[in-house]
C-alpha positions, -999 to +999 in steps of 0.1 A: +325-158+425+333-129+402+306-107+387+315-116+351+311-153+359+276-147+373+266-128+342+278-157+320+258-182+342+227-161+338+231-160+300+235-198+300+204-201+321+184-180+296+195-201+267+187-233+286+152-221+295+146-212+258+155-247+247+133-263+275+104-241+265+106-252+229+107-289+241+077-284+264+057-268+235+066-297+213+055-322+240+023-302+246+015-303+209+022-340+207+002-347+239+033-364+255+036-366+294+063-348+313+089-367+333+092-362+371+120-337+370+104-317+343+071-314+362+088-294+389+114-269+376+133-280+345+168-292+342+184-258+335+167-241+366+176-270+389+212-272+377+216-234+382+200-235+416+224-263+428+255-245+415+244-212+430+237-228+464+271-245+465+290-213+455+271-190+478+277-214+507+314-213+501+315-175+499+290-170+528+267-146+509+235-145+490+228-136+454+235-099+450+203-078+445+219-053+422+221-078+394+183-079+394+180-042+389+184-021+358+209+007+354+183+035+355+169+022+388+203+020+403+212+056+394+178+067+408+186+050+441+217+071+446+243+057+423+254+027+445+242-008+449+230-026+480+233-063+487+206-083+504+208-087+542+237-108+552+258-102+521+291-085+519+297-054+498+315-059+465+348-042+460+354-023+428+373-043+402+404-032+384+385-024+353+366+004+369+331-012+368+322+004+402+338+037+396+305+056+395+288+039+424+300+003+424+273-011+401+275-028+367+245-024+344+233-057+331+240-061+294+215-076+270+220-113+268+225-127+233+194-139+216+189-176+222+190-199+192+157-204+174+140-237+183+142-263+155+112-267+132+091-295+143+083-310+109+064-339+125+040-315+141+037-292+111+030-321+087+010-344+110-012-319+128-014-289+105-013-300+068-024-337+069-059-329+082-064-302+056-052-324+028-071-355+037-103-338+045-104-329+008-095-365-001-123-377+022-148-354+006-137-365-029-141-401-019-176-395-004-186-376-036-175-404-058-191-430-037-223-409-037-221-407-075-217-444-078-247-451-056-268-426-075-259-442-108-269-476-094-303-462-084-297-469-047-301-433-035-330-412-045-331-374-046-346-368-012-323-393+004-293-375-012-303-342+004-309-358+038-276-377+036-258-344+028-274-326+057-266-355+081-230-357+069-226-319+074-241-323+109-217-351+118-187-332+105-198-301+124-201-320+157-167-337+151-151-303+144-166-288+176-152-318+195-117-314+180-117-276+188-126-283+224-096-307+227-073-279+213-068-297+180-075-265+160-061-275+126-083-307+124-112-289+139-111-260+115-108-284+086-139-304+097-159-272+103-150-258+070-159-291+053-192-291+071-200-256+060-192-263+024-212-295+024-242-279+039-242-251+014-238-275-015-267-296-001-290-267+002-281-256-034-289-290-047-322-292-029-333-258-041-317-253-076-313-288-089-342-307-074-367-279-066-376-292-031-376-257-016-391-224-025-371-192-027-382-179+007-374-212+024-341-214+007-332-178+018-341-187+054-320-219+054-291-202+037-292-175+063-293-200+092-263-218+077-243-185+074-252-174+109-244-207+124-209-209+109-202-173+113-210-176+150-188-206+153-159-187+136-163-159+160-165-182+190-132-197+182-117-166+167-109-183+134-102-161+104-103-190+079-138-201+090-150-165+089-136-161+054-154-192+043-187-179+058-181-146+041-176-162+007-208-183+011-227-152+022-217-133-009-228-162-031-263-166-015-281-142-039-267-161-069-277-195-055-314-187-056-337-198-085-356-167-096-363-154-131-361-117-127-338-107-098-344-074-081-311-057-086-317-031-059-324-058-032-294-078-044-271-048-042-285-037-008-279-072+006-243-074-007-235-039+005-248-045+041-233-080+043-199-067+032-202-037+057-210-061+085-180-083+077-158-052+074-168-040+109-162-075+124-127-075+108-119-041+122-132-048+157-114-082+160-082-071+142-087-098+115-065-085+087-076-110+060-113-106+069-109-068+068-094-068+033-115-096+019-148-081+030-142-051+006-126-071-022-153-097-023-180-070-028-166-059-061-171-091-082-206-095-066-216-060-077-201-065-111-222-096-116-252-077-104-245-049-128-243-074-157-277-088-146-292-054-152-289-019-139-318+002-151-327+038-143-322+046-107-304+013-099-270+030-103-275+048-070-278+015-052-244+005-065-229+038-056-246+037-021-229+003-014-196+017-025-200+049-004-209+028+027-177+007+024-156+038+017-170+056+048-163+026+070-128+022+057-120+059+061-135+061+096-117+030+108-084+044+095-089+078+111-100+064+145-068+044+149-047+058+177-013+073+169+006+046+188-015+017+175-001-003+146-017+006+113-015-023+089-006-017+052-039-031+039-058-004+059-038+024+043-041+008+009-078+003+011-084+040+019-069+050-014-082+020-033-118+024-022-118+061-034-103+051-068-128+021-072-158+043-061-147+070-087-145+042-113-180+029-105-194+065-106-178+071-140-192+038-155-227+044-141-231+081-145-210+091-176-219+105-200-256+106-192-253+122-158-220+140-162-229+168-138-237+144-110-204+126-116-185+159-114-203+169-082-195+135-065-158+136-074-155+173-064-171+167-030-149+136-024-117+156-034-127+185-011-135+162+018-102+144+016-083+177+012-100+190+044-092+158+063-056+159+052-052+194+065-069+184+098-046+154+102-014+172+094-008+181+131-020+148+144-009+120+122+015+129+094+012+094+078-026+098+076-023+134+062+000+121+035-024+093+025-054+116+024-034+142+004-025+116-022-062+105-024-073+142-027-048+147-055-063+118-074-098+133-069-088+167-082-071+151-112-102+132-121-123+163-117-101+184-140-099+157-167-136+156-171-146+193-164-122+210-188-114+206-225-083+186-235-058+215-238-070+234-208-071+202-188-034+197-195-025+231-182-047+226-151-031+193-144+003+209-147-007+235-121-022+208-098+009+186-101+031+216-092+010+224-062+009+188-051+046+184-054+052+216-035+030+204-007+048+171-006+081+189-002+067+211+024+054+183+047+082+159+037+058+134+023+074+112-004+042+096-016+026+130-021+057+141-041+053+111-063+016+118-068+024+154-078+051+143-102+027+118-119+000+144-123+025+170-136+038+143-161+002+136-173-005+173-178+028+178-197+021+149-220-013+163-228+002+197-236+031+184-256+009+160-276-012+189-289+007+209-316+004+247-318-017+257-348-019+295-341+000+320-320-030+331-301-045+297-291-052+276-261-021+254-269+002+285-266-014+294-233-009+258-221+028+257-231+034+290-213+018+275-181+039+244-184+072+263-187+062+286-158+054+256-137+088+241-143+105+274-134+084+276-102+094+240-093+131+249-098+126+278-075+109+256-049+138+231-049+164+258-042+160+258-004+165+220-004+199+221-022+216+205+008+201+172-004+219+156-034+185+144-048+171+180-046+202+193-064+198+167-091+161+175-095+168+212-097+194+208-124+172+184-143+143+209-142+165+236-157+177+214-186+141+202-192+129+238-192+155+247-217+147+218-240+109+224-238+115+262-243+133+254-276+104+231-287+079+258-278+097+285-297+100+262-327+063+255-328+054+291-322+077+302-350+064+277-375+028+287-366+036+324-371+055+319-403+031+295-419+018+320-446+054+327-458+075+307-482+096+277-471+129+297-475+117+324-453+104+299-427+137+282-424+156+315-422+133+328-395+135+296-375+173+295-376+173+332-365+150+323-335+173+294-325+203+317-326+185+344-306+176+317-280+212+306-278+224+341-273+198+346-246+211+315-228+247+327-230+239+361-217+218+347-189+246+323-180+271+352-179+249+375-158+238+347-134+272+330-133+258+297-146+284+279-167+259+252-177+236+278-192+265+293-212+275+258-223+239+250-234+239+283-254+271+273-272+257+238-279+226+254-294+247+275-317+265+244-330+231+226-333+218+255-354+249+253-376+243+216-382+206+223-389+216+249-415+241+226-432+221+194-434+185+206-435+183+242-447+211+245-473+199+218-498+165+234-502+172+271-502+185+296-527+221+308-528+211+342-514+194+326-483+225+304-479+247+335-479+225+352-453+225+320-431+262+315-431+271+351-427+247+354-397+260+322-381+296+332-386+291+366-370+273+350-340+299+323-336+328+347-336+310+371-312+303+343-288+339+331-289+351+367-283+327+372-254+338+339-238+375+348-243+371+382-228+353+367-198+380+341-192+407+368-195+390+391-170+386+362-146 
């Protein structure tokens, strides 16, 4: 039999095995017995074996060993293939498959078709138990309510019935889990957990059968029991339910004046424990929910009352979560998969912690807030530098977080105008670092910080020539020119070329706005005619400077921008300045513009003629 036919038979065998595997899984899920032939090998394997035995008997050889070897292993063995004892060597085919040693590397077989969706299994064994366990609970509750209204069930009996029902559901859930019916078992265990917590809540809060210490003990036993059950069966859904109940325990106790510090300490330690469990067991939902569930709990605790000194309990809980999240992320090996929620929570935890610190410490303890944010920004900057040679992805994430920290520090430590200039410098540095390490998220963070700083500078008008606003405008224009210079080595990239050109145009437009404000601030003591005349002269001078720079640097776009500015100045004079000035000023304006326009045209004509 030819080699190509054997390859085709192997491919058909793989497809048949995939279909039989799907059928066996369906039968296993439905608890159906196997037939006699299926107990041994399977139809595809037996058919292949029978065909191979007949063909090898006719050819007098065994199955060639080289088909079971990979191409690298063959080349390592010396370039040729060897048959099993008793087999004849294969001649090279006309297509040249054996030209380099007589072997043909196995090609990847096409992916077998996906098994059909077993809707019967999905509906009957997965969703029906979850739906009808809720229906059963609703029926029990309505029956319970009807019996209570009829006076048949007293308050103590209600509590004992709830506890007994929870115990029965728990036992039934354990039984179903042992029989590998996980969907029904998890539904029963979840219902038992919910019913037990509701029963304890009713006995303590509604009926007053238990004191606060006894309720705490019973709540704790319930949480430990169901948490241990979730861990024993490695069930994220049960563990999430136990976590939610654990977070609610402090709010299910009947006390008049809650101790906020004890409440916050409990919530922080409970969330930290759940976070460590999610990290250790690779439970993604538990890992994320353990941190996210802490925030509303702390918010409710803050509404209950956060007096003097209590703010550090809140911040301590946040610092503990942030430290665990950061440590868990940094301890991940380079080759290990890092899930998106772990990266997101590193940045999110820093931002949320900074928000809590601002709400709790500002403005009463401003220095403490600045110290905390500064330490956080410095730590993340150092970690980013240390991770640069180990994990580039981690270095980028830490750099983005540090950029946020420095931005928050500058916003609160400097006055408004100087803060804008400082943010512009920080954004430029962050963007340059992102370009240097090829980190797109860091580039985006630097761009956002630069934009915020620019908006703060532009939104503050210049009132005097020698003022903080003038200094901030100069810093902003210098930052844009520095960025243009930074983009020059990356001009091979189309995006870098576009960014470089956009920066030049933006610098030109902002430069015109800066000169306009500076001119108006300097000429404010003069009359209106003089102000307009001086402003038009400054615009013309700026246009001439652009044209000269374009000629010297061989930048046609700069020359074109200068000519456009000359035309713009002419339109300004015609439609804005002329109606409100005297005839003498009009004469000066038009004579000056005419001379400049003719001179520019002459210069451009001479340049084109020389070229």
